[in-house]
C-alpha positions as CSV (number, residue, x, y, z in Angstrom):
1,M,-125.4,29.7,39.3
2,S,-126.6,27.7,42.0
3,S,-127.6,24.1,41.5
4,D,-131.4,25.0,42.5
5,S,-131.4,27.9,39.7
6,G,-129.6,25.4,37.2
7,D,-132.2,23.0,37.9
8,E,-135.1,25.5,37.5
9,L,-133.5,26.4,34.3
10,Q,-133.2,22.8,32.9
11,K,-137.0,22.4,34.0
12,Q,-138.1,25.4,32.3
13,L,-136.3,24.3,29.3
14,C,-138.1,21.5,29.3
15,V,-141.7,23.1,29.5
16,L,-140.9,25.3,27.0
17,Y,-139.8,22.2,24.3
18,S,-143.1,20.9,25.2
19,F,-145.3,23.9,24.7
20,N,-143.5,24.6,21.3
21,S,-144.0,21.3,20.5
22,G,-147.8,21.9,21.2
23,L,-148.0,18.9,23.9
24,P,-150.9,19.7,26.2
25,P,-150.1,20.3,29.8
26,E,-150.9,16.9,31.2
27,I,-148.6,15.3,28.5
28,A,-146.0,17.9,29.3
29,L,-146.1,16.9,33.0
30,I,-144.9,13.6,32.1
31,H,-142.1,14.4,29.9
32,V,-140.8,17.0,32.7
33,K,-141.2,14.3,35.4
34,N,-138.9,12.1,33.8
35,S,-136.0,14.6,34.9
36,F,-137.9,16.5,37.9
37,P,-140.1,13.8,39.3
38,F,-141.8,16.5,41.8
39,T,-142.9,18.7,39.3
40,T,-146.7,19.2,39.6
41,L,-149.3,19.9,37.0
42,G,-150.1,23.2,38.4
43,E,-146.7,24.5,37.7
44,I,-146.9,23.2,33.9
45,E,-150.2,25.0,33.4
46,R,-148.8,28.0,35.1
47,L,-145.9,28.2,32.8
48,Y,-148.3,27.4,29.7
49,E,-150.5,30.0,30.7
50,L,-147.5,32.5,31.0
51,L,-146.4,31.4,27.7
52,T,-149.7,31.6,25.9
53,N,-151.2,34.9,27.6
54,G,-148.3,36.8,29.1
55,P,-144.6,37.2,29.0
56,R,-142.9,34.1,27.2
57,I,-140.1,31.9,28.4
58,G,-136.9,32.3,25.9
59,L,-133.3,32.0,26.1
60,D,-131.3,35.3,26.3
61,E,-127.9,33.8,25.0
62,Q,-125.0,36.0,23.8
63,S,-124.3,34.1,20.7
64,N,-121.0,35.6,19.7
65,Q,-119.7,35.1,23.3
66,S,-115.8,33.7,23.0
67,E,-114.8,30.6,24.5
68,D,-112.1,32.2,26.7
69,T,-114.6,34.4,28.6
70,Q,-114.5,33.6,32.2
71,P,-117.6,33.1,34.2
72,H,-116.4,35.6,37.0
73,E,-115.8,38.2,34.6
74,P,-118.1,41.2,35.2
75,D,-118.8,41.5,31.2
76,A,-119.3,37.7,30.6
77,K,-122.4,37.2,29.4
78,K,-124.5,33.8,30.6
79,S,-127.3,31.7,28.7
80,R,-130.5,32.2,31.0
81,I,-134.1,31.7,31.2
82,C,-135.7,35.3,31.1
83,L,-139.3,36.6,30.5
84,E,-139.4,38.4,27.3
85,S,-142.2,41.1,26.4
86,S,-145.5,39.8,24.8
87,S,-146.0,42.9,22.9
88,A,-145.4,41.3,19.8
89,S,-148.4,40.3,18.0
90,N,-149.9,36.8,17.6
91,S,-148.7,36.4,14.1
92,E,-145.0,36.8,15.2
93,K,-145.7,33.9,17.9
94,K,-144.1,30.6,16.8
95,S,-146.8,28.5,15.4
96,K,-147.5,25.2,17.1
97,I,-148.8,21.9,16.1
98,S,-152.2,20.6,17.9
99,F,-151.9,17.5,19.7
100,E,-153.9,15.8,17.2
101,E,-151.3,16.2,14.8
102,I,-148.5,14.6,17.0
103,P,-147.2,11.2,15.4
104,V,-148.6,8.3,17.0
105,E,-145.1,6.9,17.9
106,I,-143.9,10.1,19.6
107,V,-147.2,10.0,21.6
108,G,-146.8,6.2,22.8
109,K,-143.0,7.0,23.7
110,I,-144.2,9.9,26.0
111,L,-146.9,7.7,27.7
112,K,-144.5,4.6,27.8
113,D,-143.2,5.7,31.5
114,S,-146.7,7.2,32.6
115,T,-148.2,5.9,36.0
116,T,-151.6,4.6,36.5
117,E,-152.1,8.0,38.3
118,D,-150.8,10.0,35.4
119,Q,-153.6,8.1,33.1
120,K,-156.2,8.9,35.4
121,T,-155.4,12.6,34.9
122,L,-154.9,12.2,31.1
123,H,-158.2,10.4,30.5
124,K,-159.8,13.7,31.6
125,A,-157.3,15.9,29.4
126,S,-159.2,15.1,25.9
127,P,-161.3,12.2,24.4
128,L,-158.8,11.7,21.9
129,L,-155.8,11.2,24.3
130,S,-158.3,9.0,26.4
131,E,-159.0,6.7,23.7
132,F,-155.3,6.3,22.7
133,I,-154.5,5.6,26.2
134,S,-157.2,2.9,26.3
135,N,-156.5,1.3,23.1
136,S,-152.4,1.2,23.9
137,F,-152.6,0.1,27.6
138,K,-154.0,-2.4,29.7
139,T,-154.4,-0.5,33.0
140,Y,-155.8,-1.9,36.3
141,Q,-156.3,-0.4,39.4
142,K,-155.8,-3.6,41.3
143,I,-155.0,-7.2,40.8
144,E,-155.5,-9.6,43.7
145,F,-154.9,-13.4,43.9
146,Y,-155.9,-14.9,47.3
147,L,-155.3,-18.2,48.0
148,T,-157.6,-20.3,50.6
149,E,-158.0,-23.8,51.3
150,A,-161.6,-24.2,49.1
151,A,-160.5,-21.8,46.4
152,V,-158.7,-19.0,44.9
153,L,-160.2,-15.6,45.1
154,M,-159.6,-12.9,42.4
155,R,-160.2,-9.4,42.1
156,I,-159.3,-7.5,38.7
157,E,-160.1,-4.0,38.8
158,K,-159.5,-2.6,35.1
159,Q,-159.2,1.3,34.7
160,T,-162.1,1.8,32.1
161,P,-162.9,5.4,31.1
162,K,-165.9,6.1,29.0
163,V,-165.3,8.6,26.3
164,M,-167.5,9.9,23.3
165,G,-166.7,11.8,20.4
166,C,-163.0,10.2,19.8
167,S,-161.1,9.9,16.8
168,K,-158.0,8.9,15.5
169,L,-154.6,10.3,16.1
170,G,-152.4,11.8,13.2
171,Q,-155.6,13.9,11.8
172,K,-156.3,17.2,12.9
173,R,-160.1,17.4,13.9
174,K,-162.6,19.0,16.1
175,L,-162.7,17.2,19.6
176,C,-165.9,16.4,21.7
177,A,-165.8,16.1,25.5
178,D,-169.2,15.3,25.9
179,G,-170.2,12.4,28.0
180,R,-166.6,11.9,29.5
181,Q,-166.6,9.7,32.5
182,E,-164.0,7.7,34.1
183,S,-165.0,4.2,35.8
184,T,-163.4,1.2,37.0
185,E,-164.6,-2.2,35.9
186,S,-164.1,-4.4,38.8
187,E,-164.4,-8.3,38.5
188,I,-164.6,-10.5,41.5
189,S,-164.5,-14.3,41.1
190,S,-163.4,-17.6,42.8
191,E,-161.8,-20.5,40.8
192,I,-161.5,-24.1,42.9
193,L,-158.8,-25.4,40.9
194,I,-155.4,-23.7,41.2
195,P,-154.0,-24.1,37.6
196,K,-157.3,-22.3,36.3
197,A,-156.8,-19.5,38.8
198,L,-152.9,-19.1,37.5
199,E,-153.9,-19.4,33.6
200,I,-156.0,-16.2,34.7
201,L,-153.3,-14.6,36.2
202,K,-150.8,-15.2,33.4
203,D,-153.3,-14.1,30.9
204,T,-153.8,-10.6,32.7
205,I,-150.1,-9.7,33.1
206,R,-148.4,-11.2,30.2
207,F,-148.7,-8.3,27.6
208,K,-145.8,-5.6,27.6
209,N,-148.4,-3.0,27.8
210,V,-150.0,-3.8,31.1
211,K,-149.7,-1.3,33.9
212,I,-150.7,-2.4,37.4
213,S,-151.2,0.1,40.3
214,E,-151.6,-2.6,43.1
215,L,-150.6,-6.3,42.6
216,H,-151.4,-8.3,45.5
217,I,-150.7,-12.2,45.6
218,H,-151.1,-13.7,49.2
219,H,-153.0,-16.4,51.1
220,E,-155.1,-17.0,54.1
221,E,-152.7,-17.1,57.4
222,N,-152.9,-20.3,59.0
223,G,-155.7,-21.4,57.1
224,V,-154.0,-23.2,53.7
225,S,-152.0,-26.6,53.6
226,D,-148.1,-26.5,52.7
227,Q,-149.0,-28.6,49.6
228,R,-151.7,-26.2,48.1
229,K,-149.2,-23.1,49.1
230,Q,-146.3,-25.0,47.2
231,E,-148.6,-25.5,44.2
232,F,-149.8,-22.0,44.3
233,Y,-146.7,-20.2,44.4
234,T,-144.5,-22.5,42.6
235,G,-146.8,-21.6,39.6
236,V,-147.0,-17.8,40.3
237,Q,-143.1,-18.2,40.3
238,E,-143.0,-19.8,36.9
239,I,-145.6,-17.3,35.3
240,F,-143.0,-14.2,36.2
241,N,-140.1,-16.3,35.1
242,N,-141.6,-16.5,31.7
243,L,-142.5,-13.0,31.4
244,K,-141.2,-11.7,28.0
245,A,-141.4,-7.9,29.2
246,E,-141.0,-5.8,32.1
247,L,-144.0,-5.5,34.3
248,H,-145.2,-2.2,35.4
249,V,-146.1,-2.4,39.1
250,E,-146.4,0.4,41.5
251,E,-147.4,-1.3,44.8
252,L,-146.4,-5.0,45.3
253,F,-148.0,-7.6,48.1
254,I,-146.5,-10.8,47.8
255,C,-145.8,-14.0,49.7
256,I,-142.4,-15.4,49.3
257,K,-140.1,-18.2,50.7
258,D,-136.7,-16.4,50.7
259,A,-134.7,-13.8,49.1
260,E,-134.1,-15.6,45.8
261,S,-137.9,-16.0,45.0
262,L,-138.2,-12.4,45.8
263,M,-135.2,-11.2,43.5
264,S,-136.7,-13.4,40.7
265,V,-140.1,-11.4,41.0
266,L,-138.3,-7.9,41.2
267,N,-136.2,-8.8,38.0
268,K,-139.1,-9.0,36.1
269,L,-140.7,-5.6,37.2
270,K,-139.8,-2.3,35.5
271,P,-137.1,-0.4,37.6
272,G,-138.2,3.0,39.0
273,V,-142.0,2.4,39.1
274,L,-142.3,0.6,42.3
275,V,-143.0,2.7,45.1
276,E,-144.6,0.3,47.7
277,L,-143.6,-3.3,48.7
278,K,-144.9,-5.6,51.3
279,I,-143.8,-9.0,51.7
280,D,-144.9,-12.0,53.5
281,N,-143.2,-15.3,54.6
282,I,-145.1,-18.3,52.9
283,N,-144.6,-20.5,55.8
284,D,-146.0,-17.9,58.1
285,S,-143.2,-18.1,60.6
286,S,-140.4,-16.2,61.1
287,S,-137.0,-16.4,59.1
288,K,-133.8,-14.3,58.5
289,M,-134.0,-12.9,54.9
290,P,-130.5,-11.4,53.1
291,M,-131.4,-8.0,51.4
292,E,-128.1,-7.4,50.0
293,Q,-129.0,-8.1,46.5
294,I,-132.4,-6.6,46.8
295,V,-131.0,-2.9,48.0
296,Q,-128.8,-2.9,45.1
297,T,-131.6,-3.3,42.7
298,G,-132.7,-0.2,40.7
299,H,-136.1,-0.8,42.6
300,W,-135.0,0.2,46.2
301,K,-134.3,3.6,45.5
302,S,-137.6,4.4,44.1
303,L,-139.3,2.6,46.9
304,E,-141.2,5.0,49.4
305,I,-142.8,2.3,51.4
306,V,-141.6,-1.1,52.9
307,Y,-143.3,-3.7,54.8
308,G,-141.9,-7.0,55.9
309,S,-144.0,-9.6,57.9
310,W,-142.5,-13.1,59.2
311,F,-139.1,-11.9,58.2
312,E,-135.9,-10.6,59.8
313,L,-134.4,-8.5,57.3
314,E,-130.5,-8.2,57.3
315,L,-130.6,-4.4,56.3
316,K,-128.4,-1.7,57.4
317,L,-130.5,1.4,58.7
318,D,-128.8,3.4,56.1
319,H,-130.9,1.5,53.5
320,I,-134.3,2.6,55.1
321,S,-133.5,6.2,55.8
322,H,-134.8,7.4,52.4
323,L,-138.3,5.3,53.2
324,R,-141.5,7.5,53.9
325,Q,-142.7,4.5,55.9
326,F,-141.0,1.1,57.1
327,V,-142.4,-1.4,59.0
328,G,-140.3,-4.7,59.7
329,S,-137.8,-6.4,61.7
330,I,-134.3,-5.8,61.2
331,V,-131.5,-8.0,62.6
332,D,-129.3,-7.0,65.4
333,P,-129.0,-3.0,64.8
334,T,-126.6,-1.6,67.5
335,I,-127.4,1.5,69.6
336,E,-124.5,3.6,67.5
337,E,-126.4,2.7,64.5
338,L,-130.0,3.5,65.9
339,L,-128.6,7.1,67.3
340,A,-127.1,7.5,63.5
341,H,-130.4,6.7,62.2
342,R,-132.3,9.0,64.6
343,D,-129.9,11.7,63.4
344,K,-130.3,11.3,59.7
345,L,-134.1,11.5,60.2
346,L,-133.4,14.8,62.1
347,Q,-131.7,16.2,59.4
348,S,-134.4,14.6,56.6
349,S,-135.7,16.5,53.8
350,Q,-139.4,14.7,54.1
351,K,-141.9,16.4,55.5
352,Y,-143.4,12.9,57.0
353,C,-142.0,9.6,57.7
354,Y,-142.8,6.6,60.0
355,H,-140.2,3.9,60.9
356,S,-141.3,1.0,62.8
357,I,-138.2,-1.5,63.6
358,Y,-138.7,-4.6,65.6
359,N,-136.0,-6.0,67.4
360,K,-135.6,-8.2,70.7
361,N,-132.9,-6.0,72.3
362,L,-133.8,-2.1,72.8
363,D,-132.1,-2.2,76.1
364,G,-130.4,1.3,76.6
365,I,-132.1,3.3,74.1
366,M,-133.9,5.7,76.3
367,E,-130.3,6.4,78.3
368,A,-128.6,6.9,74.8
369,F,-131.3,9.0,73.0
370,K,-130.9,11.6,75.9
371,P,-131.2,14.6,76.1
372,F,-135.1,14.6,74.5
373,A,-138.3,16.4,75.6
374,P,-141.0,14.1,77.1
375,L,-144.1,12.9,75.1
376,E,-147.3,14.7,75.5
377,N,-148.7,11.2,77.1
378,F,-146.5,10.4,79.8
379,T,-147.8,7.0,80.0
380,V,-146.0,5.9,76.6
381,K,-142.3,5.2,76.9
382,G,-140.2,7.6,74.6
383,G,-139.6,11.1,73.7
384,R,-139.4,13.9,71.2
385,F,-136.8,16.0,69.3
386,F,-137.5,19.5,67.9
387,C,-135.9,20.1,64.3
388,Q,-134.5,23.4,63.2
389,N,-136.5,22.6,60.2
390,N,-139.7,23.1,61.8
391,K,-140.5,19.6,62.4
392,T,-140.6,17.2,65.4
393,L,-139.4,13.5,65.6
394,E,-141.1,11.3,68.2
395,F,-139.5,8.2,69.1
396,K,-141.8,5.3,71.3
397,I,-140.7,2.2,72.6
398,D,-143.4,-0.6,72.9
399,G,-141.7,-4.0,73.9
400,S,-139.6,-4.9,70.9
401,C,-141.0,-2.3,68.7
402,L,-138.8,1.0,68.4
403,E,-141.2,3.5,66.5
404,F,-140.0,7.0,64.9
405,N,-142.4,9.3,63.6
406,L,-141.3,12.5,62.1
407,Q,-143.7,15.2,61.2
408,E,-144.3,18.9,60.6
409,T,-144.6,21.0,63.9
410,E,-148.1,22.4,64.3
């Protein structure tokens, strides 16, 4: 059995377990995505429909197979997922508990790793589930603190679905979906005193059940005194250092002074959750930043987008090949390394990626990348490669910027 078919078998087993446990498709999606992150709700719903109305998924297993039977023998029986006849009457089907009867602790454990986008979907699944999410988590679409010379501007957008007809978990009862509506409660304010603003930030993120889609902590470029920035960012650092639980953040935009201060923030975030990281230099000036410790964190593997501004990142190109988007300055990549990076993108399984690499010395790139097809716009310096997987990789050189753009061929 190939690894792909083996993965599909394991995925269907996860779905079967969720179905037999009476989990709604939306909850099953979170359970299955823990092991198979690219699973979609549509896949779950199709398998649920198959299990409910048509053939059902089951294990066809030869229980008396001897341990010494070799897989290559023609008579060997293998455990496999198969579709069985649904001719049995409803009374013969395995009874399933309803969602309302699932213990609260189990529901909480399943939802612990849900994303803010998962929660948006789950709010629409049932009023009961929506009420449980609202009572169990403090979910924010966006938290932004923006420092100016005059004040700290704050934006706090909280997910606040409005649900009617809700009841408590653990008791079976009829649900009413009337009046279900999702909304975002947005609060925009300003605070002149930095300590007051920091107190608001602390009170917002200090709880262990907080989930944040976007967290932005930054300042007005070239408009804030060094003393004021020092007070603000020292306070932000202290808040993160004192967090008792890992913070769920999916997109982080933060100004920092060095790799150490970034690491101290990342160490307080839940690994495997962060998909977008944007960093800016507190000092609004360029400086080198070692990235060795950062790329070894659990966050780096889950990242899809990285932007670095006012930093020369000491990164190997191998460290960014998995990213869907990268924009930043990398310290002294060689032509050989840039060629190897191009080749990795040509073989990438991603449908799309965009890498914009800044470096002062890009001499010799055009010659090294030959042969290539010309760009449709002849006035732009660059070229394109046609991949065997029906994708096109374009590269462009504009001053000190080398752009790679991989996309499916139309």
